[in-house]
C-alpha positions as CSV (number, residue, x, y, z in Angstrom):
1,M,-12.6,20.6,15.6
2,T,-14.1,17.2,17.7
3,E,-17.2,15.8,16.6
4,S,-19.8,15.2,19.6
5,P,-20.2,11.6,20.3
6,I,-24.1,10.3,19.2
7,L,-26.4,9.7,22.0
8,F,-29.1,7.7,21.0
9,I,-32.2,7.5,23.9
10,V,-35.3,5.4,23.2
11,D,-38.2,5.6,25.5
12,D,-42.0,6.2,25.2
13,D,-42.4,8.6,28.1
14,E,-41.8,11.9,25.9
15,I,-41.1,13.5,29.5
16,L,-38.3,11.3,30.0
17,L,-36.7,12.2,26.6
18,M,-36.9,15.9,26.9
19,V,-35.4,15.9,30.3
20,L,-32.6,13.2,29.3
21,R,-32.2,15.0,25.8
22,D,-31.3,18.9,27.7
23,R,-29.3,17.1,30.6
24,F,-26.9,15.3,27.9
25,T,-26.9,18.3,25.1
26,E,-25.4,20.6,27.9
27,Q,-22.8,17.7,28.1
28,G,-21.7,18.0,24.7
29,Y,-23.6,14.7,23.5
30,D,-25.3,15.4,20.2
31,V,-28.4,13.9,21.6
32,K,-30.7,11.7,19.4
33,T,-34.3,10.6,20.7
34,F,-36.7,7.8,19.9
35,T,-40.1,6.7,21.0
36,N,-40.0,3.5,19.7
37,G,-37.4,0.9,19.0
38,E,-37.8,0.2,15.5
39,E,-37.3,4.2,14.5
40,C,-33.7,4.0,16.5
41,L,-33.2,0.9,14.2
42,L,-33.9,2.9,11.2
43,H,-31.0,5.3,12.4
44,L,-27.7,3.3,13.0
45,D,-26.1,4.3,10.0
46,L,-25.5,7.4,11.9
47,D,-22.6,5.3,14.4
48,P,-23.8,6.3,17.8
49,S,-21.5,6.4,20.8
50,V,-24.2,5.2,22.8
51,I,-27.9,3.8,23.0
52,I,-30.1,4.7,26.1
53,L,-32.7,1.6,26.0
54,D,-36.4,1.5,27.9
55,L,-37.1,-1.9,28.3
56,M,-40.7,-1.3,27.5
57,L,-41.5,0.0,24.4
58,P,-44.5,0.1,22.1
59,G,-44.4,-2.9,19.2
60,K,-40.9,-4.4,20.2
61,T,-39.7,-4.9,23.4
62,G,-36.6,-3.7,24.6
63,I,-34.8,-6.9,24.5
64,E,-36.0,-7.6,21.3
65,I,-34.4,-4.3,20.1
66,L,-31.2,-4.8,22.0
67,Q,-31.0,-8.1,20.2
68,M,-31.6,-6.3,17.1
69,I,-29.1,-3.6,17.5
70,K,-26.2,-5.9,18.8
71,E,-27.2,-8.0,15.1
72,K,-26.2,-4.8,13.6
73,Q,-23.8,-3.0,15.8
74,K,-22.3,-5.3,17.9
75,E,-19.5,-2.6,19.5
76,V,-22.2,-0.2,20.5
77,P,-23.0,0.1,24.2
78,V,-26.7,0.3,25.1
79,I,-27.5,1.4,28.7
80,I,-30.8,-0.6,29.6
81,L,-33.7,1.3,31.2
82,S,-36.5,0.1,33.1
83,A,-39.4,0.2,35.7
84,Q,-39.1,-3.2,37.0
85,D,-36.3,-3.6,39.7
86,K,-36.0,-7.2,38.8
87,I,-32.5,-9.2,39.2
88,M,-33.7,-11.7,36.4
89,T,-34.4,-9.1,34.0
90,A,-31.2,-6.7,34.9
91,V,-29.2,-10.2,34.3
92,N,-31.0,-10.9,31.4
93,S,-30.2,-7.8,29.7
94,I,-26.2,-7.9,30.1
95,K,-26.6,-11.5,29.3
96,E,-28.4,-10.1,25.7
97,G,-25.2,-7.8,25.5
98,A,-26.5,-4.6,27.7
99,L,-23.2,-3.3,29.3
100,D,-25.3,-1.4,32.4
101,Y,-29.2,-1.4,33.8
102,F,-30.8,1.4,35.8
103,T,-34.7,1.3,37.3
104,K,-36.5,4.2,37.0
105,P,-36.3,7.1,39.1
106,L,-33.2,7.4,37.5
107,D,-30.0,8.6,39.5
108,T,-28.8,11.0,36.8
109,Q,-25.5,11.3,38.4
110,R,-24.7,7.5,38.0
111,L,-26.5,7.7,34.9
112,D,-24.0,10.9,33.6
113,A,-21.0,8.6,34.6
114,A,-22.5,5.6,33.3
115,V,-22.7,7.3,29.5
116,R,-19.4,9.3,30.0
117,S,-17.9,5.6,30.5
118,A,-19.5,3.8,27.6
119,S,-18.4,6.8,25.1
120,T,-15.0,6.2,26.4
121,I,-15.9,2.6,25.9
122,K,-16.9,2.9,22.2
123,R,-14.5,5.7,21.3
124,L,-11.3,3.6,22.3
125,S,-12.6,0.1,21.1
126,K,-12.9,2.5,17.8
127,K,-9.7,3.6,17.7
128,V,-8.2,0.3,18.4
129,A,-9.9,-1.2,15.3
130,D,-8.9,1.7,13.1
131,L,-4.8,1.1,14.5
132,E,-5.7,-2.9,13.8
133,E,-6.9,-1.7,10.1
134,Q,-3.4,0.4,9.5
135,V,-1.3,-2.8,10.5
136,D,-3.4,-4.7,8.7
137,S,-2.8,-2.3,5.5
138,R,0.4,-1.9,5.8
139,N,1.6,-5.4,6.4
140,W,-0.8,-6.3,3.0
141,M,2.4,-7.0,1.5
142,I,4.1,-9.7,3.5
143,K,0.9,-11.7,3.8
144,V,0.5,-12.0,0.0
145,N,1.8,-14.7,-1.1
146,S,4.0,-13.3,-4.1
147,Q,4.8,-15.8,-6.8
148,N,8.3,-13.6,-7.5
149,E,11.7,-15.6,-7.0
150,K,12.7,-12.3,-5.5
151,M,9.8,-11.5,-3.2
152,K,10.4,-14.6,-2.1
153,H,13.7,-14.0,-1.0
154,V,12.5,-10.4,0.7
155,H,10.0,-12.7,2.9
156,H,12.8,-14.6,3.5
157,L,15.0,-12.4,5.2
158,M,12.4,-10.6,7.0
159,M,11.4,-13.6,9.1
160,K,15.5,-13.4,9.9
161,L,14.9,-10.2,10.8
162,R,11.7,-10.4,13.2
163,E,13.3,-11.1,16.7
164,S,16.4,-8.9,15.7
165,D,17.5,-5.0,16.3
166,V,20.0,-5.0,13.2
167,T,19.8,-1.8,11.0
168,V,17.6,-2.7,7.7
169,L,18.4,0.1,4.1
170,I,15.4,-0.9,1.9
171,Q,16.0,-0.3,-1.4
172,G,13.8,-0.2,-4.4
173,E,12.1,2.3,-7.1
174,S,9.1,4.6,-5.6
175,G,6.0,2.8,-5.3
176,T,7.6,-0.6,-4.4
177,G,6.5,-0.9,-0.9
178,K,10.0,0.7,1.1
179,E,7.5,1.9,4.3
180,M,5.5,-1.4,4.3
181,I,8.6,-3.4,4.8
182,A,9.8,-1.4,7.5
183,Q,6.0,-1.0,8.9
184,S,6.1,-4.8,9.0
185,L,9.5,-5.5,10.4
186,H,8.4,-3.3,13.6
187,N,5.1,-5.4,13.7
188,E,6.4,-8.3,14.0
189,G,9.9,-7.9,15.8
190,N,10.1,-7.2,19.9
191,R,9.5,-3.5,19.6
192,A,5.6,-4.2,18.1
193,S,4.3,-2.6,21.4
194,A,6.3,0.3,21.1
195,P,6.4,3.5,18.8
196,F,6.7,3.2,15.1
197,I,7.7,6.9,13.5
198,T,7.8,8.0,10.1
199,I,10.3,10.6,9.3
200,N,10.9,12.0,5.4
201,C,14.3,13.0,5.0
202,A,13.2,14.7,1.3
203,S,10.1,16.6,2.9
204,I,11.3,18.2,5.6
205,P,13.0,21.4,4.9
206,K,17.1,20.8,6.3
207,E,17.0,23.8,8.7
208,L,14.1,21.7,10.2
209,L,15.2,18.6,10.0
210,E,17.6,18.7,12.6
211,T,15.5,19.8,15.2
212,E,12.7,17.8,14.1
213,L,14.9,14.5,14.8
214,F,16.6,15.4,18.0
215,G,14.6,18.5,19.6
216,H,15.8,22.0,20.5
217,E,16.4,24.0,23.9
218,K,14.5,27.0,24.6
219,G,16.1,29.6,23.2
220,S,18.5,28.0,20.8
221,Y,17.3,29.8,17.7
222,T,14.6,32.3,17.3
223,G,11.4,31.2,17.7
224,A,12.4,28.7,20.2
225,F,10.2,29.6,23.1
226,Q,9.8,26.1,24.7
227,R,12.3,23.3,24.9
228,K,11.0,20.4,21.5
229,I,10.9,16.6,22.2
230,G,12.7,15.2,19.1
231,K,11.8,11.8,17.4
232,F,14.2,10.0,18.7
233,E,13.7,10.9,22.5
234,I,9.9,9.9,21.4
235,A,10.4,6.8,19.4
236,N,12.5,5.5,22.9
237,G,12.0,1.6,22.6
238,G,10.7,1.3,19.2
239,T,11.2,2.0,15.4
240,I,12.3,5.3,13.4
241,F,11.9,4.7,9.9
242,L,14.1,7.5,7.4
243,D,12.3,7.2,4.2
244,E,14.7,8.9,1.6
245,I,17.6,8.6,3.5
246,G,19.5,9.8,0.2
247,D,18.6,12.7,0.9
248,L,19.6,13.3,4.1
249,E,21.8,16.7,4.4
250,F,25.9,16.1,4.7
251,S,26.5,18.2,7.8
252,L,23.6,15.3,9.4
253,Q,25.2,12.6,8.2
254,A,28.2,12.8,11.1
255,K,25.6,13.4,13.7
256,M,23.1,10.5,12.4
257,L,26.0,8.4,12.5
258,R,26.8,8.7,15.6
259,V,23.5,8.1,17.0
260,L,23.6,4.6,15.0
261,Q,27.0,3.5,16.5
262,Y,26.3,4.7,20.5
263,K,22.5,5.8,20.4
264,E,23.6,9.0,21.7
265,F,22.3,12.6,20.3
266,Q,22.2,16.1,21.9
267,R,19.2,18.4,21.1
268,V,19.8,21.5,19.0
269,G,21.3,24.4,21.4
270,G,21.9,21.5,23.9
271,N,25.3,20.5,25.8
272,E,23.1,17.3,27.6
273,T,24.1,14.2,26.1
274,L,20.9,12.0,25.8
275,S,20.8,8.2,25.0
276,S,17.5,6.5,23.3
277,D,17.1,3.0,22.4
278,V,16.0,3.0,18.9
279,R,15.6,0.9,16.3
280,I,17.0,2.5,13.0
281,L,15.6,1.6,9.3
282,A,16.1,3.3,6.6
283,A,15.2,3.3,2.8
284,T,16.2,4.9,-0.2
285,N,14.9,5.4,-4.1
286,Q,18.7,6.4,-5.0
287,D,21.7,4.7,-5.5
288,L,23.7,5.7,-2.3
289,R,27.0,4.0,-3.7
290,T,26.9,6.7,-6.5
291,L,26.5,9.5,-4.3
292,V,29.2,8.7,-1.9
293,L,31.4,8.7,-5.3
294,N,30.2,11.9,-5.7
295,G,30.7,12.9,-2.7
296,K,27.3,13.5,-1.1
297,F,27.0,10.5,1.3
298,R,29.8,9.5,4.1
299,E,30.9,6.6,3.1
300,D,31.1,5.3,7.1
301,L,27.4,5.8,7.3
302,Y,26.3,4.3,4.0
303,Y,28.5,0.9,5.6
304,R,26.6,1.8,8.4
305,L,23.1,1.6,7.3
306,A,24.0,-1.4,4.4
307,S,25.0,-4.1,6.6
308,F,21.8,-5.6,5.7
309,P,20.2,-4.5,2.1
310,I,17.2,-5.7,1.3
311,I,16.1,-4.7,-2.5
312,L,12.6,-4.7,-4.1
313,P,11.9,-5.2,-7.3
314,P,9.8,-3.0,-9.2
315,L,7.0,-4.4,-10.5
316,R,7.7,-4.4,-14.2
317,E,10.3,-7.5,-12.8
318,R,7.5,-9.3,-11.0
319,K,4.5,-9.1,-13.1
320,E,3.7,-12.9,-12.0
321,D,2.2,-11.0,-9.0
322,I,-0.2,-8.3,-10.9
323,P,-3.1,-11.3,-11.1
324,I,-2.9,-11.4,-7.2
325,L,-2.4,-7.8,-6.3
326,V,-5.4,-7.3,-8.6
327,E,-7.0,-9.1,-6.6
328,H,-5.7,-7.9,-3.1
329,F,-6.8,-4.2,-4.4
330,L,-10.2,-5.7,-5.4
331,E,-11.4,-6.9,-2.2
332,K,-10.1,-3.7,-0.2
333,Y,-12.0,-1.5,-2.8
334,S,-14.9,-2.9,-3.6
335,N,-18.3,-2.3,-2.2
336,K,-20.1,-4.0,0.1
337,G,-22.3,-4.8,-2.9
338,G,-20.1,-7.0,-4.3
339,K,-16.6,-7.3,-6.0
340,K,-15.6,-6.0,-9.6
341,K,-14.3,-8.5,-11.7
342,F,-11.9,-7.7,-14.4
343,S,-12.1,-9.4,-17.6
344,R,-8.9,-11.4,-19.4
345,K,-8.8,-8.5,-21.9
346,T,-8.2,-6.2,-19.4
347,L,-6.3,-8.2,-16.7
348,Q,-4.3,-8.6,-20.0
349,A,-3.5,-4.7,-20.4
350,L,-2.2,-4.5,-17.2
351,M,0.1,-7.1,-17.4
352,D,1.6,-5.4,-20.5
353,Y,1.6,-2.5,-18.8
354,S,5.7,-0.9,-17.8
355,W,4.2,0.3,-14.0
356,P,6.7,3.2,-13.8
357,G,5.1,3.9,-10.3
358,N,5.1,0.1,-9.3
359,I,2.5,-1.2,-7.0
360,R,1.6,2.5,-5.3
361,E,0.3,3.1,-9.2
362,L,-1.3,-0.5,-9.4
363,E,-3.5,0.2,-6.3
364,H,-4.7,4.0,-7.5
365,A,-5.2,2.6,-11.0
366,I,-7.7,0.2,-9.6
367,E,-9.3,2.0,-7.1
368,R,-10.0,4.7,-10.0
369,A,-11.2,1.7,-12.2
370,I,-13.5,0.3,-9.1
371,L,-15.0,4.2,-8.6
372,I,-16.0,5.0,-12.5
373,S,-17.0,1.4,-13.5
374,D,-20.3,1.2,-14.4
375,G,-20.9,-2.7,-14.6
376,E,-19.7,-6.0,-13.4
377,F,-16.5,-6.3,-15.1
378,I,-14.0,-4.0,-15.7
379,T,-13.0,-2.5,-18.8
380,I,-9.9,-1.0,-20.4
381,A,-11.8,2.2,-20.7
382,D,-12.4,2.5,-17.1
383,L,-8.2,2.3,-16.5
384,P,-5.7,5.6,-16.5
385,M,-5.3,6.6,-19.9
386,P,-1.2,5.2,-20.0
387,I,-2.5,1.8,-19.5
388,Q,-5.1,2.4,-22.1
389,T,-2.8,3.7,-24.6
390,R,-0.7,1.4,-24.2
391,S,-2.9,-1.4,-25.0
392,E,-3.6,0.5,-28.5
393,E,0.1,0.4,-29.3
394,I,0.3,-3.2,-28.4
395,E,-3.1,-3.9,-30.2
396,E,-2.0,-1.9,-33.3
397,V,1.9,-4.0,-33.3
398,I,0.0,-7.2,-33.4
399,Q,-2.9,-6.2,-35.9
400,A,0.2,-5.0,-38.3
401,G,2.5,-8.4,-37.2
402,S,-0.7,-10.5,-38.5
403,I,-1.0,-8.6,-41.8
404,F,2.5,-8.9,-42.4
405,R,2.4,-12.3,-41.7
406,K,-0.5,-13.0,-44.6
407,S,1.2,-10.7,-47.1
408,M,5.1,-12.1,-46.5
409,P,5.7,-15.3,-48.9
410,V,6.7,-18.3,-47.3
411,Y,10.7,-18.5,-47.1
412,T,12.5,-22.1,-46.5
413,L,16.6,-22.8,-46.4
414,E,16.6,-23.8,-50.1
415,T,14.7,-20.9,-51.6
416,I,17.2,-19.0,-49.3
417,K,19.8,-20.5,-50.4
418,K,18.6,-20.3,-54.1
419,E,18.0,-16.2,-53.9
420,M,21.4,-15.9,-52.5
421,I,23.3,-17.6,-55.3
422,A,21.1,-15.5,-58.0
423,H,22.0,-12.2,-56.4
424,A,25.5,-13.1,-56.0
425,I,25.7,-14.1,-60.3
426,A,23.6,-11.1,-61.2
427,A,26.0,-8.7,-59.1
428,T,29.3,-10.5,-60.6
429,K,27.7,-10.6,-64.0
430,G,27.6,-14.2,-64.2
431,N,31.3,-14.1,-63.2
432,I,31.2,-17.5,-61.7
433,K,35.0,-16.8,-59.8
434,E,33.8,-14.1,-58.8
435,A,30.7,-15.0,-57.7
436,A,32.4,-18.3,-55.8
437,K,34.5,-15.7,-54.3
438,R,31.7,-13.3,-52.7
439,L,30.0,-16.6,-51.5
440,N,32.8,-18.1,-50.4
441,L,32.6,-21.5,-52.5
442,S,34.6,-22.9,-54.5
443,R,33.8,-22.5,-58.6
444,A,32.3,-26.4,-58.8
445,T,30.2,-25.9,-55.7
446,V,28.5,-22.9,-56.9
447,Y,28.3,-24.9,-60.9
448,T,26.3,-27.6,-59.7
449,L,23.8,-25.0,-57.0
450,C,23.4,-23.1,-60.4
451,K,22.4,-26.6,-61.7
452,Q,20.5,-27.7,-58.7
453,H,18.4,-24.4,-58.2
454,G,17.7,-23.8,-61.8
455,I,20.2,-21.0,-62.2
456,A,21.0,-20.0,-65.6
457,V,24.7,-19.2,-66.6
458,L,23.9,-16.2,-69.0
459,R,28.3,-17.0,-70.2
460,S,30.5,-18.8,-69.5
461,E,34.1,-17.9,-68.7
462,Q,35.5,-18.7,-72.0
463,E,32.6,-16.8,-73.6
464,R,33.3,-13.7,-72.0
465,N,37.1,-14.1,-71.8
466,A,37.0,-14.1,-76.0
């Protein structure tokens, strides 16, 4: 259900307020009325779609209130009302950021149209801002200045691919950012103004995936009451991102190969051959070559997809980027009241963890830590339990190592030699010949070393043989 656009009306004429409130409520607006500008300012957090503002108000003037509105919410459209029909007043209002200007008595029909237009402007502005935010959120990984050589190579490849239509296979573990790479390839390329459509081949039932991709004709199967346009038609001129391509049903792989080679397909139940100018990007966390060897993936489709591979390293292989990523997520999720900080010990705990869920797991861990942390610094106790447990295990090993090092005697090369010779003499019950053989030394050398290290030879060979 779509929420009603919020309309603020600010005027000290209570009769006019009542008339306008009833009029715009009937038109579907959620109307809020105020008799002074200061009260209106207190409610700007409601995010009004349009504000109708009278110039002559008790307290601060309409122009002053207009200026303060624009300081707080520059994008909200403001329509000025005035009992004065003066050109300069209207000009000054527009200069201060008003969208339109009306004199009293009001032309209500023209006012209706102005409010509708202003509401549309606000809605479209918000939509554009949301889309820009989505693009930024999906492009952030490319903007992060990676210190890892493998990721630098990925960025280098992406620069080469910006103006190309080549098919790209993005490989990497779950959570490494494959979709973000695909989104960035689209946004930075010559198809950026056209659609970018994602299809997860693993999440859509196989019996529905074909119609989702290529569409179907009316009556092609039970329940097909009308023609359906598939994603390849919708994305014409743009990009389709096939996520988890390794899960694509084997019977669909031949049709996908034809699309890749000839950009042609048919709707389910149709005979017409359709064409669509679509760039295909694919991703998988599986080893497609193994799937090919096991007969689960077509070899010709694999080579067609893998003509230009991009391989994303897991986070455990690019730990030098963890501080940079942490800083980015802190900026993203910290409240306006101030950015949280990680203590050095907590950051070290993040560095020591293996991150099986990769960047996605790191992002969720930081978002969680920010939400539950009470102080300025995020502690290890604010992190998810697997990270805490790993940190405790490492601390135990460090402490045990410290105790071990304190209790162990200091060994030098000479003491090691002495113990080896003494052990050989004892094991052979004083048999110098046998001890020399075990040590791979001459008897003379063993005698000399025994004398050098003060090892007593209990009895000579002549005594033992007597």
